[in-house]
C-alpha positions in Angstrom: 0.0 0.0 0.0 1.1 3.6 -0.6 2.4 5.4 2.4 0.1 8.4 1.8 -2.6 8.1 4.5 -2.3 9.6 8.0 -5.0 8.9 10.6 -5.3 11.1 13.7 -7.3 10.1 16.7 -7.1 11.0 20.4 -8.6 12.5 23.5 -11.1 15.4 23.4 -9.2 18.7 23.6 -5.9 17.1 22.7 -5.3 19.2 19.6 -6.2 16.8 16.8 -7.7 19.4 14.5 -4.7 21.8 15.0 -2.2 19.0 14.3 -4.2 17.9 11.2 -4.0 21.4 9.8 -0.3 21.7 10.4 0.4 18.4 8.7 -1.9 19.4 5.8 -0.1 22.7 5.3 3.3 21.0 5.4 2.4 18.0 3.2 -0.1 19.8 1.0 -2.8 17.1 1.4 -6.5 17.5 2.4 -8.2 16.6 5.7 -11.3 14.5 6.1 -12.8 15.2 9.5 -15.4 12.7 10.8 -15.7 14.6 14.0 -16.8 17.7 12.1 -19.4 15.6 10.2 -20.8 14.2 13.5 -21.0 17.7 15.0 -23.0 18.8 12.1 -25.3 15.8 12.5 -25.7 16.6 16.2 -26.8 20.1 15.3 -29.2 18.7 12.7 -30.8 16.5 15.5 -30.8 19.4 17.9 -28.4 17.8 20.4 -25.2 18.7 22.0 -22.3 16.3 21.3 -22.5 14.4 24.6 -26.2 13.7 24.1 -25.6 12.8 20.5 -22.9 10.2 21.5 -25.4 8.6 23.8 -28.0 8.6 21.0 -25.5 6.8 18.7 -25.1 4.0 21.3 -28.6 2.9 20.3 -28.5 4.0 16.7 -25.4 2.3 15.2 -26.5 3.1 11.7 -25.0 6.6 12.2 -21.6 5.2 13.1 -21.7 2.7 10.4 -22.4 5.4 7.8 -19.5 7.4 8.9 -17.2 4.4 9.2 -18.0 3.1 5.8 -17.1 6.6 4.4 -13.7 6.4 6.2 -13.1 2.9 4.8 -13.9 4.2 1.3 -11.5 7.1 1.7 -8.8 4.6 2.9 -9.2 2.5 -0.3 -8.5 5.5 -2.6 -5.1 6.3 -3.9 -5.4 9.9 -2.9 -3.1 11.2 -0.1 -5.3 12.1 2.9 -5.3 13.0 6.5 -8.2 11.3 8.3 -9.3 13.0 11.5 -11.3 10.2 13.0 -11.3 8.2 16.2 -11.5 4.9 14.3 -9.6 5.6 11.1 -6.6 3.7 12.5 -8.9 0.6 12.6 -10.6 1.1 9.2 -7.5 2.2 7.4 -4.8 0.0 9.0 -2.2 0.9 6.4 -2.3 4.6 7.5 0.3 6.1 9.8 -1.7 6.1 13.0 -1.2 9.2 15.3 -2.9 9.3 18.7 -3.0 12.3 20.9 -3.5 12.4 24.7 -4.2 15.2 27.1 -4.7 15.6 30.8 -8.4 15.8 31.3 -8.2 19.0 33.4 -6.2 20.8 30.7 -8.4 19.4 28.0 -11.5 20.7 29.7 -10.0 24.2 29.9 -9.1 24.1 26.2 -12.6 23.0 25.2 -14.3 25.6 27.5 -12.3 28.4 25.8 -12.8 27.1 22.3 -15.1 29.4 20.3 -15.3 27.1 17.3 -17.4 24.3 18.8 -20.8 26.0 18.6 -22.8 23.0 20.0 -20.3 22.3 22.8 -20.8 25.3 25.0 -20.7 24.9 28.8 -21.3 27.2 31.8 -17.9 26.5 33.4 -14.8 24.3 33.2 -16.2 21.7 35.7 -19.3 21.2 33.6 -17.0 20.8 30.5 -14.9 18.2 32.4 -17.9 16.1 33.4 -19.4 16.2 29.9 -16.0 15.3 28.3 -15.6 12.3 30.7 -19.1 11.1 29.9 -18.6 11.5 26.2 -15.3 9.5 26.3 -16.9 6.7 28.3 -19.7 6.6 25.7 -17.3 6.3 22.9 -15.1 3.6 24.5 -18.3 1.6 25.3 -19.7 2.1 21.8 -16.6 1.1 19.9 -16.0 -2.0 22.1 -19.6 -3.1 21.5 -19.7 -2.4 17.7 -16.2 -3.3 16.6 -14.5 -5.0 19.5 -11.7 -2.5 19.7 -10.3 -0.7 22.7 -9.4 2.9 21.7 -7.5 3.3 25.1 -4.9 0.6 24.1 -1.9 2.7 23.1 -0.4 -0.2 21.3 -3.0 0.3 18.5 -1.1 3.3 17.2 2.1 4.1 15.4 2.9 7.1 17.6 1.2 8.5 20.7 1.9 12.1 21.9 0.9 13.6 25.2 0.0 17.2 24.4 -0.8 18.3 28.0 2.3 20.5 28.6 3.8 21.2 25.1 2.9 23.6 22.4 1.1 22.7 19.1 4.4 23.4 17.3 6.1 20.9 19.5 3.4 18.3 18.9 3.8 18.8 15.1 7.6 18.3 15.4 7.2 15.0 17.1 4.6 13.8 14.7 6.3 15.1 11.5 9.6 13.5 12.4 7.9 10.1 13.0 6.0 10.5 9.7 9.2 11.0 7.7 10.9 8.1 9.4 7.9 5.9 8.7 7.8 6.9 5.0 11.6 6.1 4.8 11.3 2.8 6.6 13.3 4.0 9.6 12.6 3.2 13.2 11.0 5.8 15.5 10.0 6.1 19.2 6.3 5.3 19.5 4.8 6.5 22.8 5.7 9.9 24.3 4.2 10.8 27.7 4.7 13.7 30.1 6.4 12.6 33.3 3.9 15.0 35.0 1.1 12.6 34.1 2.8 9.4 35.3 1.8 8.2 38.8 4.2 6.2 41.0 3.4 2.7 42.2 6.0 2.3 44.9 7.9 4.4 47.4 11.0 2.4 48.0 14.5 3.1 46.7 14.1 3.3 42.9 16.4 1.0 40.9 18.1 2.6 37.9 16.0 1.4 35.1 16.3 2.8 31.6 13.0 1.5 30.2 9.8 3.1 31.4 6.7 0.8 31.3 3.2 2.2 32.2 -0.3 0.9 32.4 -3.6 2.8 32.3 -6.3 2.5 34.9 -9.3 4.8 35.5 -7.9 7.4 33.1 -4.5 7.6 34.9 -1.1 6.3 33.8 0.9 4.3 36.4 4.6 3.5 36.3 5.3 -0.2 36.4 9.0 0.0 35.6 11.3 3.0 35.4 10.6 5.1 38.4 14.1 6.4 38.5 14.0 7.5 34.8 10.7 9.3 35.4 12.1 11.0 38.5 15.2 12.2 36.5 12.9 13.6 33.8 10.9 15.5 36.4 14.1 16.9 38.0 15.4 18.1 34.6 12.0 19.5 33.4 11.9 17.1 30.4 8.6 17.6 28.6 8.1 14.1 27.2 9.7 10.7 27.6 9.4 7.5 25.5 7.5 4.7 27.3 6.2 1.2 26.7 2.6 0.5 27.3 1.3 -2.6 29.1 -2.3 -3.4 28.2 -2.9 -6.4 30.5 -4.5 -6.6 34.0 -2.5 -5.0 36.8 -2.9 -5.1 40.6 -1.9 -1.7 42.0 -0.8 -1.2 45.6 -3.5 -0.2 48.1 -1.5 2.7 49.5 -1.4 4.6 46.2 -2.5 7.9 47.9 0.4 7.9 50.3 2.8 6.9 47.6 1.6 9.7 45.3 1.8 12.3 48.1 5.4 11.3 48.8 6.2 11.5 45.1 4.7 15.0 44.8 6.6 16.1 47.9 9.9 14.7 46.6 9.5 16.3 43.2 7.9 19.6 44.3 4.8 19.5 42.1 1.1 18.4 42.2 -0.7 16.1 39.8 -3.7 17.8 38.2 
């Protein structure tokens, strides 16, 4: 297959649309946005996006129509950027970019966004709650309809945590990986902010180069590599490469105490 399709998915408020535009401008290829299509459909039905996502849980024909369209775009020879939460699944030969963002920061971004005309909220807290509900709805819907877990980071070619970096920095990470992919070269796949990685132990940290994380209840927990994450925090490093473990994990019962000690030792607070 031609290496001319790029799919972009990710958290609400993570900057997918901005990244798609930057890649489009750099590469000179058009964007197909399924999210934009769904927002227009929500307006047509007189619903906000959270209510419309709930509606789609019992009306799969809407998803099927959008997804068939994405699959058709994927079969074309035309270079395209597909801004869609499931394009990575329906166009598996695309370069699959996934963006993450801390929910608190994402809620602030969405609340301040003047473009989303049918996503207006009274305050950031209301935005946060709606955003969490919408994400749960999407995860549930996609598991039921397609048997896919959009929270499994191993589905994607590159994952970028956009919480504490600029859109230009997001583009730099993505574009470098795209060029390496097109040239058949290796690239780092999952980049997370050390400020979003929760510790799972409070003993002396062994010096481990590799960082391995898992995801539980919307939080990332360090399974291996506490020392490396600690060093990154001490040196104000924005993103670090990690490996993602998608299996079942038993976390320690005293996570609250461990987290407080970690925050104290590193002089910051998790959002």
